[in-house]
Rosetta silent file (secondary structure, phi, psi, omega in degrees, C-alpha in Angstrom):
SEQUENCE: QVQVVESGGGLVQAGGSLRLSCTASELTFDDYAVAWFRQAPGKEREGISCISWSGGSTYSADSVKGRFTISRDNAKNTVYLRINSLKPEGTAMYYCAAARDECAYYSGGDYYANGVENYWGRGTQVTVSS
SCORE:     score description
SCORE:     0.000 S_00000001
   1 L     0.000  124.037  179.284   66.287   -7.195  -26.815 S_00000001
   2 L   -63.145  127.984  176.527   63.678   -5.113  -28.520 S_00000001
   3 E  -128.382  130.285  172.831   60.659   -6.972  -29.787 S_00000001
   4 E  -113.030  125.737 -176.575   57.788   -5.570  -31.862 S_00000001
   5 E  -130.044  125.175  176.571   54.896   -7.851  -32.242 S_00000001
   6 E   -93.482  153.936  175.970   51.643   -7.557  -34.336 S_00000001
   7 E  -155.321  167.328  175.862   48.416   -9.409  -33.731 S_00000001
   8 L   106.777   -3.125  179.347   44.772   -9.388  -34.647 S_00000001
   9 L   -75.817  170.086  177.112   44.964  -10.604  -38.173 S_00000001
  10 L   167.940 -163.825  178.639   42.827  -13.367  -39.647 S_00000001
  11 E   -98.315  131.891 -178.517   40.253  -14.355  -42.191 S_00000001
  12 E  -152.179  140.002  179.852   37.440  -12.077  -42.652 S_00000001
  13 E   -64.524  148.529  175.670   34.700  -11.511  -45.389 S_00000001
  14 L   -50.224  136.110 -177.583   34.773   -8.611  -47.596 S_00000001
  15 L    88.467   -7.921  179.050   33.069   -5.637  -45.881 S_00000001
  16 L   -81.443 -172.321 -178.043   34.094   -6.871  -42.464 S_00000001
  17 L  -136.139  151.572  172.449   36.355   -5.299  -39.871 S_00000001
  18 E  -142.425  158.888  169.659   39.428   -6.108  -37.876 S_00000001
  19 E  -122.410  114.922  173.646   41.528   -4.436  -35.248 S_00000001
  20 E   -85.362  150.153  177.275   45.210   -4.989  -35.415 S_00000001
  21 E  -126.389  148.078  177.303   47.456   -4.419  -32.525 S_00000001
  22 E  -133.578  115.745  173.436   51.206   -3.596  -32.316 S_00000001
  23 E  -124.543  165.829 -169.572   53.068   -3.824  -29.070 S_00000001
  24 E  -135.044  137.307  169.996   56.739   -3.514  -28.069 S_00000001
  25 E  -113.921  156.755 -178.667   58.932   -4.910  -25.331 S_00000001
  26 L    53.541   39.137 -173.905   62.198   -3.438  -24.137 S_00000001
  27 L  -156.854  128.713  176.017   61.285   -0.234  -25.844 S_00000001
  28 L   -88.452   98.070 -169.821   59.674    2.941  -24.530 S_00000001
  29 H   -56.290  -35.405 -176.469   57.064    3.026  -27.163 S_00000001
  30 H   -75.826    3.623  167.636   55.936    6.630  -26.554 S_00000001
  31 H   -90.090   -2.022 -176.592   59.320    7.871  -27.768 S_00000001
  32 L  -123.555  144.030  158.341   58.539    6.554  -31.307 S_00000001
  33 E   -70.903  153.706  177.207   56.217    7.170  -34.043 S_00000001
  34 E  -126.994  129.914  176.565   54.525    3.975  -35.181 S_00000001
  35 E  -116.980  152.501  178.532   53.646    3.083  -38.658 S_00000001
  36 E  -115.414  138.487  174.934   51.582    0.263  -40.252 S_00000001
  37 E  -128.615  169.666  177.244   52.545   -1.262  -43.642 S_00000001
  38 E  -143.123  147.528  171.228   51.170   -3.997  -45.744 S_00000001
  39 E  -139.166  124.987  172.111   52.669   -6.235  -48.483 S_00000001
  40 L   -94.675  161.920 -178.166   50.499   -8.426  -50.690 S_00000001
  41 L   -62.706  132.308  177.690   52.054  -11.345  -52.584 S_00000001
  42 L    74.501    7.363 -178.102   53.997  -10.136  -55.574 S_00000001
  43 L  -120.444  160.297  174.270   53.576   -6.514  -54.638 S_00000001
  44 L   -72.441  155.167  174.665   55.715   -3.820  -53.025 S_00000001
  45 L   -66.433  136.311 -174.878   55.380   -2.930  -49.470 S_00000001
  46 E  -124.239  127.004  174.300   53.019   -0.060  -48.916 S_00000001
  47 E   -77.235  126.360 -170.859   52.961    2.354  -45.979 S_00000001
  48 E  -111.817  -38.875 -172.873   49.329    2.762  -45.015 S_00000001
  49 E  -157.116  150.320  178.294   49.190    4.741  -41.685 S_00000001
  50 E  -147.466  149.146  178.353   51.292    6.386  -39.109 S_00000001
  51 E  -133.702  139.438 -173.325   50.862    7.958  -35.766 S_00000001
  52 L   -72.086  170.509 -177.788   53.159   10.364  -34.017 S_00000001
  53 L   -60.344  -34.922 -176.700   54.661    9.594  -30.578 S_00000001
  54 L   -91.844   -9.270 -175.752   52.128   11.542  -28.729 S_00000001
  55 L    88.929   -4.697 -171.534   49.174   10.495  -30.855 S_00000001
  56 L   -75.478  -21.869  176.021   48.501   14.081  -31.814 S_00000001
  57 L  -125.136  138.803 -178.470   49.190   13.559  -35.531 S_00000001
  58 E  -132.378  153.113  178.030   47.991   10.735  -37.713 S_00000001
  59 E  -141.829  143.919  178.001   48.652   10.186  -41.442 S_00000001
  60 E  -139.939  147.456  174.957   47.027    7.714  -43.950 S_00000001
  61 L   -70.577  148.143 -179.026   47.605    6.649  -47.429 S_00000001
  62 L   -57.088  -26.595 -178.132   44.807    7.705  -49.876 S_00000001
  63 L   -68.473  -18.075 -174.270   44.081    4.002  -50.490 S_00000001
  64 L  -124.303   -2.599 -176.415   42.875    3.589  -46.929 S_00000001
  65 L   -62.582  129.700 -176.073   41.582    6.937  -45.875 S_00000001
  66 L    97.624  -22.828  175.526   38.218    6.842  -44.419 S_00000001
  67 L  -116.398  -19.693  171.248   38.388    3.108  -43.605 S_00000001
  68 E  -106.797  141.748 -176.570   41.420    2.666  -41.525 S_00000001
  69 E  -128.153  127.300  173.203   41.971    4.308  -38.206 S_00000001
  70 E  -109.415  137.618 -179.533   45.273    4.377  -36.256 S_00000001
  71 E  -148.856  169.961 -174.890   45.386    5.088  -32.576 S_00000001
  72 E  -145.673  147.953  175.663   47.711    4.564  -29.664 S_00000001
  73 E  -132.914   91.521 -172.947   47.588    3.838  -25.974 S_00000001
  74 H   -65.316  -27.230  178.048   51.065    4.579  -24.620 S_00000001
  75 H   -63.915  -29.035  176.199   50.116    3.344  -21.053 S_00000001
  76 H   -99.641    8.939 -178.126   49.594   -0.072  -22.652 S_00000001
  77 L    47.702   46.750 -174.621   52.547    0.330  -25.075 S_00000001
  78 E  -139.418  137.280  174.571   50.204   -0.503  -27.957 S_00000001
  79 E  -117.116  138.451 -177.145   49.223    0.974  -31.228 S_00000001
  80 E  -110.834  151.768  165.222   46.046   -0.048  -32.952 S_00000001
  81 E  -129.331  102.926  176.301   44.817   -0.173  -36.571 S_00000001
  82 E   -88.585  121.957  179.056   41.181   -0.428  -36.942 S_00000001
  83 E  -109.805  118.093 -173.710   40.284   -1.622  -40.383 S_00000001
  84 L  -114.327  166.573  169.262   36.736   -1.260  -41.675 S_00000001
  85 L    51.016   52.020 -179.314   35.011   -2.105  -45.025 S_00000001
  86 L   -63.511  137.696  174.291   37.755   -4.668  -45.898 S_00000001
  87 L  -111.096  150.538 -175.922   38.253   -5.458  -49.465 S_00000001
  88 H   -56.087  -37.901  179.932   39.737   -8.601  -51.181 S_00000001
  89 H   -65.945   -5.729  175.752   42.659   -6.466  -52.362 S_00000001
  90 H   -82.726   -5.815  178.858   43.383   -5.789  -48.704 S_00000001
  91 L   -65.516  123.923 -172.538   44.674   -9.369  -48.344 S_00000001
  92 E  -175.040  169.777  165.083   48.271   -8.933  -47.264 S_00000001
  93 E   -87.032  134.157  175.967   50.782   -9.381  -44.430 S_00000001
  94 E  -108.890  130.486 -174.200   50.471   -6.281  -42.188 S_00000001
  95 E  -115.947  147.366  169.505   53.545   -5.006  -40.422 S_00000001
  96 E  -121.857  144.774  179.432   54.116   -2.230  -37.679 S_00000001
  97 E  -131.632  133.243  166.993   57.340   -0.396  -37.277 S_00000001
  98 E   -92.921  124.846 -172.026   58.462    1.934  -34.463 S_00000001
  99 E  -140.827  150.083  177.504   60.743    4.708  -35.741 S_00000001
 100 L   -94.990   68.184  177.683   62.184    7.969  -34.425 S_00000001
 101 L  -137.262    2.788 -177.293   60.997   10.011  -37.343 S_00000001
 102 L    53.496   39.535  172.753   57.571   11.491  -36.421 S_00000001
 103 L    66.741   22.413 -177.901   56.184    9.726  -39.551 S_00000001
 104 L   -73.025  -28.193 -176.317   58.385   11.621  -41.925 S_00000001
 105 L  -115.643   13.705 -171.724   59.348    8.462  -43.797 S_00000001
 106 L   -70.796  -21.791 -176.945   56.416    6.022  -43.254 S_00000001
 107 L   -71.776  -26.657  175.600   55.060    6.087  -46.752 S_00000001
 108 L  -107.554   -9.351  175.489   58.178    4.431  -48.128 S_00000001
 109 L    63.195   23.452 -176.511   59.394    2.860  -44.827 S_00000001
 110 L   -93.144   64.004 -177.848   63.049    3.714  -45.925 S_00000001
 111 L   -71.115  -39.037 -178.790   64.109    4.286  -42.414 S_00000001
 112 H   -64.107  -40.100 -175.718   67.569    2.716  -42.821 S_00000001
 113 H   -66.741  -24.732 -179.318   68.380    4.878  -45.922 S_00000001
 114 H  -106.524    8.804  177.868   67.611    7.867  -43.876 S_00000001
 115 L    63.871   35.220 -176.440   69.454    6.856  -40.753 S_00000001
 116 L   -99.673  128.675  176.842   66.404    6.541  -38.672 S_00000001
 117 L   -59.453  128.386  178.488   66.336    4.231  -35.644 S_00000001
 118 E  -151.033  156.324 -178.005   63.594    1.759  -36.286 S_00000001
 119 E  -137.995  132.287 -173.170   62.187   -1.589  -35.097 S_00000001
 120 E  -118.376  150.100  166.099   59.909   -3.844  -37.163 S_00000001
 121 E   -92.756 -174.109 -175.564   57.642   -6.746  -36.221 S_00000001
 122 L   -96.665   -7.842  171.051   57.173   -9.941  -38.140 S_00000001
 123 L   104.076  155.371  172.058   53.713   -9.220  -39.380 S_00000001
 124 E  -137.282  138.665 -173.997   50.195  -10.539  -39.006 S_00000001
 125 E   -86.775  128.563  174.120   48.246  -12.006  -41.967 S_00000001
 126 E  -116.482  120.655  178.157   44.983  -10.455  -43.084 S_00000001
 127 E  -119.424  130.256 -172.952   43.052  -12.438  -45.559 S_00000001
 128 E  -117.593  117.655  174.848   39.861  -11.029  -47.003 S_00000001
 129 E   -84.146  141.780  177.023   37.393  -13.432  -48.745 S_00000001
 130 L   -88.595    0.000    0.000   35.011  -12.147  -51.488 S_00000001
């Protein structure tokens, strides 16, 4: 059974940094693009960053450009999201998803609607104190 697991979240002060990790079991991770999403209470889910299966292409939402960096180590079956200069509005549950779309649908995460094979983790909580 495929499992995608996020880790690295926690409580951090505004201006601080975190590195989130996304790993997968029973899945050849390097066959998939991997995207990060976040959802704050009462808000819609937001696609924030995506990396292609090879790591050769990355994409980021305007809201996080310059502060968030996505990378992957396929040998470790892991994708990372480095988050710098955290802001209180960054408090959210952060999710990763592996999908066979080369990041075509990461902004909306509407993989099912587009018939894209995808696997999601359960999320890791990031809380930013002011």
